[in-house]
DSSP file (Angstrom, degrees, kcal/mol; ACC not computed):
  #  RESIDUE AA STRUCTURE BP1 BP2  ACC     N-H-->O    O-->H-N    N-H-->O    O-->H-N    TCO  KAPPA ALPHA  PHI   PSI    X-CA   Y-CA   Z-CA
    1    1 A M     >        0   0    0      0, 0.0     4,-2.2     0, 0.0     5,-0.2   0.000 360.0 360.0 360.0 -36.0  111.6   28.4   97.9
    2    2 A N  H  >  +     0   0    0      1,-0.2     4,-2.5     2,-0.2     5,-0.2   0.902 360.0  50.2 -61.0 -42.7  114.1   31.3   98.1
    3    3 A A  H  > S+     0   0    0      1,-0.2     4,-2.3     2,-0.2    -1,-0.2   0.893 110.4  49.9 -64.1 -40.4  113.3   32.5   94.6
    4    4 A A  H  > S+     0   0    0      2,-0.2     4,-2.3     1,-0.2    -1,-0.2   0.898 111.2  49.0 -65.8 -40.3  109.6   32.4   95.3
    5    5 A R  H  X S+     0   0    0     -4,-2.2     4,-2.6     2,-0.2    -2,-0.2   0.912 111.1  49.8 -64.1 -43.2  110.1   34.4   98.5
    6    6 A S  H  X S+     0   0    0     -4,-2.5     4,-2.6     2,-0.2    -2,-0.2   0.904 111.1  49.2 -62.3 -42.0  112.2   37.0   96.6
    7    7 A L  H  X S+     0   0    0     -4,-2.3     4,-2.4     2,-0.2    -1,-0.2   0.909 111.7  49.0 -63.9 -42.8  109.6   37.3   93.9
    8    8 A L  H  X S+     0   0    0     -4,-2.3     4,-2.4     2,-0.2    -2,-0.2   0.916 112.7  47.5 -63.3 -43.7  106.9   37.8   96.5
    9    9 A L  H  X S+     0   0    0     -4,-2.6     4,-2.5     2,-0.2    -2,-0.2   0.918 112.0  49.7 -63.6 -44.3  108.9   40.4   98.3
   10   10 A A  H  X S+     0   0    0     -4,-2.6     4,-2.2     1,-0.2    -2,-0.2   0.897 111.7  48.9 -62.5 -40.7  109.8   42.3   95.0
   11   11 A T  H  X S+     0   0    0     -4,-2.4     4,-2.3     2,-0.2    -1,-0.2   0.916 111.1  49.7 -65.3 -43.6  106.1   42.3   94.0
   12   12 A A  H  X S+     0   0    0     -4,-2.4     4,-2.4     1,-0.2    -2,-0.2   0.911 111.6  48.6 -62.3 -42.6  105.0   43.6   97.4
   13   13 A L  H  X S+     0   0    0     -4,-2.5     4,-2.6     2,-0.2    -1,-0.2   0.895 110.4  51.3 -65.2 -39.4  107.7   46.4   97.3
   14   14 A A  H  X S+     0   0    0     -4,-2.2     4,-2.2     2,-0.2    -2,-0.2   0.909 111.5  47.3 -63.9 -42.0  106.6   47.4   93.7
   15   15 A L  H  X S+     0   0    0     -4,-2.3     4,-2.3     2,-0.2    -2,-0.2   0.902 111.9  50.5 -66.1 -40.6  103.0   47.6   94.8
   16   16 A L  H  X S+     0   0    0     -4,-2.4     4,-1.7     2,-0.2    -2,-0.2   0.917 110.5  49.2 -62.7 -43.8  103.9   49.6   97.9
   17   17 A A  H  X>S+     0   0    0     -4,-2.6     5,-2.2     1,-0.2     4,-0.5   0.904 111.7  48.9 -63.5 -40.9  105.9   52.0   95.8
   18   18 A A  H ><5S+     0   0    0     -4,-2.2     3,-0.9     1,-0.2    -1,-0.2   0.899 110.1  51.4 -65.7 -39.9  103.1   52.5   93.3
   19   19 A A  H 3<5S+     0   0    0     -4,-2.3    -1,-0.2     1,-0.2    -2,-0.2   0.827 109.6  50.4 -66.3 -31.1  100.6   53.1   96.1
   20   20 A C  H 3<5S-     0   0    0     -4,-1.7    -1,-0.2    -5,-0.2    -2,-0.2   0.521 112.6-118.8 -84.7  -5.3  102.9   55.8   97.6
   21   21 A G  T <<5S+     0   0    0     -3,-0.9     3,-0.3    -4,-0.5    -3,-0.2   0.703  79.9 121.7  77.0  19.4  103.2   57.5   94.2
   22   22 A S      < +     0   0    0     -5,-2.2    -4,-0.2    -6,-0.2    -3,-0.1  -0.087  24.0 120.8-105.3  35.0  107.0   57.0   94.2
   23   23 A S  S    S-     0   0    0     -6,-0.2    -1,-0.2    -5,-0.2    -5,-0.1   0.649  74.6-129.1 -73.6 -13.6  107.1   55.1   90.9
   24   24 A G        +     0   0    0     -3,-0.3    -1,-0.1     1,-0.2    -2,-0.1   0.578  59.9 140.2  79.0   7.7  109.4   57.7   89.4
   25   25 A G        -     0   0    0      1,-0.2    -1,-0.2    -4,-0.0     3,-0.1  -0.059  62.5 -66.1 -75.7-178.8  107.2   58.1   86.4
   26   26 A A        -     0   0    0      1,-0.1    -1,-0.2    -3,-0.1    -3,-0.1  -0.382  59.7-102.7 -67.5 145.3  106.2   61.3   84.6
   27   27 A P        -     0   0    0      0, 0.0    -1,-0.1     0, 0.0     2,-0.0  -0.353  39.1-108.9 -67.7 151.0  104.1   63.7   86.5
   28   28 A S     >  -     0   0    0      1,-0.1     4,-2.3    -3,-0.1     5,-0.2  -0.303  24.5-111.4 -74.2 163.3  100.4   63.9   85.6
   29   29 A K  H  > S+     0   0    0      1,-0.2     4,-2.4     2,-0.2     5,-0.2   0.864 120.3  54.8 -62.0 -35.2   98.9   66.8   83.8
   30   30 A A  H  > S+     0   0    0      2,-0.2     4,-2.4     1,-0.2    -1,-0.2   0.909 107.8  48.0 -65.9 -41.5   97.0   67.7   87.0
   31   31 A E  H  > S+     0   0    0      2,-0.2     4,-2.6     1,-0.2    71,-0.2   0.909 112.6  48.9 -66.2 -40.4  100.3   67.8   89.0
   32   32 A L  H  X S+     0   0    0     -4,-2.3     4,-2.4     2,-0.2    -2,-0.2   0.901 111.3  49.7 -64.7 -40.4  102.0   70.0   86.4
   33   33 A A  H  X S+     0   0    0     -4,-2.4     4,-2.2     2,-0.2    -2,-0.2   0.911 112.0  48.3 -64.3 -41.8   99.0   72.3   86.3
   34   34 A R  H  X S+     0   0    0     -4,-2.4     4,-2.5     1,-0.2    -2,-0.2   0.917 111.0  51.3 -62.7 -42.8   99.1   72.5   90.1
   35   35 A G  H  X S+     0   0    0     -4,-2.6     4,-2.7    63,-0.3    -2,-0.2   0.887 109.1  49.6 -62.3 -40.3  102.8   73.2   90.0
   36   36 A K  H  X S+     0   0    0     -4,-2.4     4,-2.3     2,-0.2    -1,-0.2   0.914 110.5  50.7 -64.3 -42.1  102.4   76.0   87.5
   37   37 A K  H  X S+     0   0    0     -4,-2.2     4,-3.0     1,-0.2     5,-0.2   0.915 112.4  46.5 -61.9 -42.7   99.7   77.6   89.7
   38   38 A V  H  X S+     0   0    0     -4,-2.5     4,-2.9     2,-0.2     6,-0.4   0.923 109.2  55.1 -65.1 -44.0  102.0   77.4   92.7
   39   39 A F  H  <>S+     0   0    0     -4,-2.7     5,-1.7     1,-0.2     6,-0.8   0.920 116.3  37.6 -54.0 -46.8  104.9   78.8   90.7
   40   40 A V  H ><5S+     0   0    0     -4,-2.3     3,-1.0     3,-0.2    -2,-0.2   0.940 119.5  45.2 -73.2 -48.2  102.9   81.8   89.7
   41   41 A S  H 3<5S+     0   0    0     -4,-3.0    -2,-0.2     1,-0.3    -3,-0.2   0.806 109.9  54.4 -71.1 -28.9  101.0   82.4   93.0
   42   42 A A  T 3<5S-     0   0    0     -4,-2.9    -1,-0.3    -5,-0.2    -2,-0.2   0.540 115.3-114.2 -81.5  -5.4  104.0   81.9   95.3
   43   43 A G  T X 5S+     0   0    0     -3,-1.0     3,-1.8    -4,-0.3     4,-0.5   0.656  70.4 140.6  85.7  16.1  105.8   84.6   93.3
   44   44 A C  G >><S+     0   0    0     -5,-1.7     4,-2.6    -6,-0.4     3,-1.3   0.864  70.4  60.2 -58.4 -35.0  108.5   82.4   91.8
   45   45 A G  G 34 S+     0   0    0     -6,-0.8    12,-0.7     1,-0.3    11,-0.4   0.603  86.7  74.0 -71.5 -11.2  108.2   84.4   88.6
   46   46 A N  G <4 S+     0   0    0     -3,-1.8    12,-0.5     1,-0.1    13,-0.4   0.796 116.8  19.4 -68.2 -26.8  109.2   87.6   90.4
   47   47 A C  T <4 S+     0   0    0     -3,-1.3    13,-2.4    -4,-0.5    14,-0.7   0.704 123.8  55.3-110.5 -31.0  112.7   86.3   90.4
   48   48 A H  E  <  -a   61   0A   0     -4,-2.6     9,-1.1    12,-0.2     2,-0.5  -0.880  65.3-143.0-114.9 136.3  112.8   83.6   87.7
   49   49 A S  E     +aB  62  56A   0     12,-0.8    14,-2.8    -2,-0.4    15,-0.6  -0.813  28.8 163.3 -90.3 136.0  111.9   83.7   84.1
   50   50 A L  E >>> - B   0  55A   0      5,-1.1     5,-1.8    -2,-0.5     3,-1.6  -0.846  30.0-153.0-153.6 111.3  110.3   80.5   82.8
   51   51 A S  G >45S+     0   0    0     -2,-0.3     3,-0.8     1,-0.3    -1,-0.1   0.856  95.0  61.1 -57.6 -37.8  108.4   80.5   79.5
   52   52 A A  G 345S+     0   0    0      1,-0.3    -1,-0.3    54,-0.2    55,-0.0   0.748 113.1  38.5 -62.6 -22.1  106.1   77.7   80.6
   53   53 A A  G <45S-     0   0    0     -3,-1.6    -1,-0.3     2,-0.1    -2,-0.2   0.491 110.3-122.0-102.4  -7.8  104.8   79.9   83.4
   54   54 A G  T <<5 +     0   0    0     -4,-0.9     2,-0.3    -3,-0.8    -3,-0.2   0.824  65.8 137.1  70.7  31.4  104.9   83.1   81.4
   55   55 A T  E   < -B   50   0A   0     -5,-1.8    -5,-1.1     1,-0.1    -1,-0.2  -0.757  38.4-173.7-112.6 158.8  107.2   84.8   83.8
   56   56 A N  E     +B   49   0A   0    -11,-0.4    -7,-0.3    -2,-0.3   -10,-0.1  -0.047  23.8 153.8-143.3  37.5  110.3   87.0   83.2
   57   57 A G        -     0   0    0     -9,-1.1    -8,-0.4   -12,-0.7   -10,-0.2  -0.312  22.5-167.9 -63.8 152.8  111.9   87.7   86.6
   58   58 A I        +     0   0    0    -12,-0.5     3,-0.3   -10,-0.2   -11,-0.1   0.595  67.4  78.8-119.9 -16.8  115.7   88.4   86.4
   59   59 A V  S    S+     0   0    0    -13,-0.4   -11,-0.2     1,-0.2   -12,-0.1   0.927 106.1  33.1 -61.5 -46.2  117.0   88.2   90.0
   60   60 A G  S    S-     0   0    0    -13,-2.4    -1,-0.2     1,-0.2   -12,-0.2   0.456 115.2-121.9 -90.8  -2.1  117.1   84.4   90.1
   61   61 A G  E     -a   48   0A   0    -14,-0.7   -12,-0.8    -3,-0.3    -1,-0.2   0.051  38.8 -49.5  84.1 164.7  118.0   84.0   86.5
   62   62 A P  E     -a   49   0A   0      0, 0.0   -12,-0.2     0, 0.0    -4,-0.1  -0.474  38.1-167.6 -74.5 142.9  116.3   82.2   83.7
   63   63 A L    >   +     0   0    0    -14,-2.8     3,-2.3    -2,-0.2     4,-0.2   0.661  49.5 115.5-101.5 -21.9  115.2   78.6   84.2
   64   64 A D  T 3  S+     0   0    0    -15,-0.6    43,-0.2     1,-0.3    44,-0.1  -0.226  88.5   5.6 -53.3 130.8  114.5   77.6   80.6
   65   65 A G  T 3  S+     0   0    0     41,-0.4    -1,-0.3     1,-0.1    42,-0.1   0.514  91.8 119.5  77.4   4.9  116.9   75.0   79.3
   66   66 A S    <   -     0   0    0     -3,-2.3    42,-0.1     2,-0.0    -2,-0.1   0.597  65.2-143.1 -82.1  -8.8  118.5   74.5   82.7
   67   67 A K        -     0   0    0     40,-2.2     2,-0.2    -4,-0.2    41,-0.1   0.900  27.2-172.9  50.3  51.7  117.5   70.8   82.9
   68   68 A L        -     0   0    0     35,-0.3     2,-0.3    -5,-0.2    39,-0.2  -0.514  20.3-124.9 -77.1 141.9  116.9   70.8   86.6
   69   69 A K     >  -     0   0    0     -2,-0.2     4,-2.3     1,-0.1     3,-0.2  -0.627  16.8-124.4 -84.5 144.8  116.1   67.6   88.4
   70   70 A K  H  > S+     0   0    0     -2,-0.3     4,-2.8     1,-0.2     5,-0.2   0.895 110.7  53.9 -56.1 -43.3  112.9   67.4   90.5
   71   71 A E  H  > S+     0   0    0      1,-0.2     4,-2.0     2,-0.2    -1,-0.2   0.887 109.0  48.5 -61.8 -40.1  114.8   66.4   93.6
   72   72 A F  H  > S+     0   0    0     -3,-0.2     4,-2.5     2,-0.2    -1,-0.2   0.940 113.0  47.1 -64.1 -47.5  117.1   69.4   93.3
   73   73 A V  H  X S+     0   0    0     -4,-2.3     4,-3.0     1,-0.2     5,-0.3   0.913 110.4  53.3 -62.2 -42.7  114.2   71.8   92.8
   74   74 A E  H  X S+     0   0    0     -4,-2.8     4,-2.4    -5,-0.2    -1,-0.2   0.919 111.7  44.7 -59.5 -45.1  112.3   70.3   95.7
   75   75 A Q  H  X S+     0   0    0     -4,-2.0     4,-3.0     2,-0.2     5,-0.5   0.908 114.5  48.8 -65.1 -42.6  115.3   70.8   98.1
   76   76 A R  H  X S+     0   0    0     -4,-2.5     4,-2.1     2,-0.2    -2,-0.2   0.911 114.4  44.9 -66.4 -42.2  116.0   74.3   96.9
   77   77 A V  H  < S+     0   0    0     -4,-3.0    10,-3.1    -5,-0.2    11,-0.2   0.921 117.7  45.2 -66.6 -42.7  112.3   75.4   97.2
   78   78 A R  H  < S+     0   0    0     -4,-2.4    10,-1.7    -5,-0.3    -2,-0.2   0.950 133.3  13.5 -65.6 -51.7  112.0   73.7  100.6
   79   79 A F  H  < S-     0   0    0     -4,-3.0     7,-0.4     1,-0.2    -3,-0.2   0.549  94.8-139.8-108.7 -10.1  115.3   74.9  102.2
   80   80 A G     <  +     0   0    0     -4,-2.1    -1,-0.2    -5,-0.5     2,-0.2  -0.215  28.3 166.2  76.3-173.6  116.5   77.7   99.9
   81   81 A G  B >   +C   84   0B   0      3,-2.6     3,-1.7    -4,-0.1    -1,-0.1  -0.516  49.2  51.6 138.1 155.3  120.1   78.3   99.0
   82   82 A G  T 3  S-     0   0    0      1,-0.3    -2,-0.0    -2,-0.2    -6,-0.0   0.821 135.8 -46.9  61.1  30.9  122.2   80.2   96.5
   83   83 A G  T 3  S+     0   0    0      1,-0.3    -1,-0.3     0, 0.0    -3,-0.0   0.277 114.4 118.3  94.3 -11.4  120.4   83.4   97.4
   84   84 A M  B <   -C   81   0B   0     -3,-1.7    -3,-2.6   -24,-0.1    -1,-0.3  -0.733  62.3-127.5 -91.4 136.2  117.0   81.9   97.2
   85   85 A P        -     0   0    0      0, 0.0    -5,-0.4     0, 0.0     2,-0.2  -0.421  26.5-108.2 -76.0 157.8  114.8   81.8  100.4
   86   86 A G        -     0   0    0     -7,-0.4    -8,-0.2    -6,-0.1    -7,-0.2  -0.578  20.5-164.1 -83.2 150.1  113.3   78.6  101.6
   87   87 A F    >>  +     0   0    0    -10,-3.1     4,-2.6    -2,-0.2     3,-1.2   0.175  54.1 115.3-118.3  15.1  109.5   78.1  101.3
   88   88 A E  T 34 S+     0   0    0    -10,-1.7    -1,-0.1     1,-0.3    -9,-0.1   0.828  84.6  40.6 -56.8 -34.5  109.1   75.1  103.7
   89   89 A K  T 34 S+     0   0    0    -11,-0.2    -1,-0.3     1,-0.1    -2,-0.1   0.533 119.0  46.5 -92.5  -6.4  107.0   77.2  106.1
   90   90 A K  T <4 S+     0   0    0     -3,-1.2     2,-0.3     1,-0.1    -2,-0.2   0.703 111.5  45.6-105.7 -26.0  105.0   79.0  103.3
   91   91 A L  S  < S-     0   0    0     -4,-2.6    -1,-0.1   -13,-0.1     2,-0.1  -0.898  81.0-116.4-121.3 148.5  104.1   76.0  101.0
   92   92 A S     >  -     0   0    0     -2,-0.3     4,-2.4     1,-0.1     5,-0.2  -0.338  32.7-109.6 -73.0 162.7  102.7   72.6  101.8
   93   93 A S  H  > S+     0   0    0      1,-0.2     4,-2.5     2,-0.2     5,-0.2   0.878 121.5  53.6 -60.3 -37.4  104.8   69.5  101.0
   94   94 A G  H  > S+     0   0    0      2,-0.2     4,-2.3     1,-0.2    -1,-0.2   0.896 108.8  47.9 -64.4 -40.8  102.3   68.8   98.2
   95   95 A D  H  > S+     0   0    0      2,-0.2     4,-2.8     1,-0.2     5,-0.2   0.895 111.6  50.5 -66.5 -39.7  102.7   72.2   96.7
   96   96 A I  H  X S+     0   0    0     -4,-2.4     4,-2.1     2,-0.2    -2,-0.2   0.924 111.7  47.5 -64.3 -43.5  106.5   71.9   96.9
   97   97 A A  H  X S+     0   0    0     -4,-2.5     4,-2.2     2,-0.2    -2,-0.2   0.903 113.5  48.6 -63.1 -41.1  106.4   68.6   95.1
   98   98 A A  H  X S+     0   0    0     -4,-2.3     4,-2.4     2,-0.2   -63,-0.3   0.920 112.1  46.5 -67.6 -44.2  104.1   69.9   92.5
   99   99 A V  H  X S+     0   0    0     -4,-2.8     4,-2.7     1,-0.2     5,-0.2   0.875 112.3  52.1 -66.8 -35.0  106.2   73.0   91.7
  100  100 A A  H  X S+     0   0    0     -4,-2.1     4,-2.6    -5,-0.2     5,-0.2   0.915 110.3  47.7 -65.3 -42.1  109.3   70.9   91.6
  101  101 A A  H  X S+     0   0    0     -4,-2.2     4,-2.4     2,-0.2    -2,-0.2   0.918 113.3  49.1 -63.8 -42.7  107.7   68.6   89.1
  102  102 A F  H  X S+     0   0    0     -4,-2.4     4,-2.9   -71,-0.2    -2,-0.2   0.940 113.5  44.8 -62.3 -48.5  106.5   71.5   87.0
  103  103 A V  H  X S+     0   0    0     -4,-2.7     4,-1.6     2,-0.2   -35,-0.3   0.925 114.1  49.4 -64.2 -44.3  109.9   73.2   87.0
  104  104 A A  H  < S+     0   0    0     -4,-2.6     4,-0.3    -5,-0.2    -1,-0.2   0.917 115.2  44.3 -60.5 -43.2  111.8   70.0   86.2
  105  105 A D  H >< S+     0   0    0     -4,-2.4     3,-0.9    -5,-0.2    -2,-0.2   0.910 114.4  49.0 -67.1 -42.7  109.4   69.2   83.4
  106  106 A A  H 3< S+     0   0    0     -4,-2.9   -41,-0.4     1,-0.2    -1,-0.2   0.716 110.6  50.3 -72.1 -21.2  109.5   72.8   82.0
  107  107 A T  T 3<        0   0    0     -4,-1.6   -40,-2.2     1,-0.2    -1,-0.2   0.407 360.0 360.0-100.0   3.0  113.3   73.1   82.0
  108  108 A R    <         0   0    0     -3,-0.9    -1,-0.2    -4,-0.3    -2,-0.1   0.513 360.0 360.0 -64.1 360.0  114.0   69.8   80.2
């Protein structure tokens, strides 16, 4: 009975994670497109160069090839740091997640 309960719990947690979009899988093309749009419209390219966005800012340095993790980018965009301002009050959580997914994907 313990094994059956564990299996049921594991299945329920997996379904919950999938429903919340936290499966950890690759971002969709729509999310990447949204992230690119946010990157450009929020002015990220004024400071950062990123070929996937067609930008060539120099203040924040080049992002190409930096292999940034989505979680790192999300925190940096949200709260700032290292000379970068935070965008938590300027961008929605969805926009921050999308731009983080785009930057992480583009810098691999």
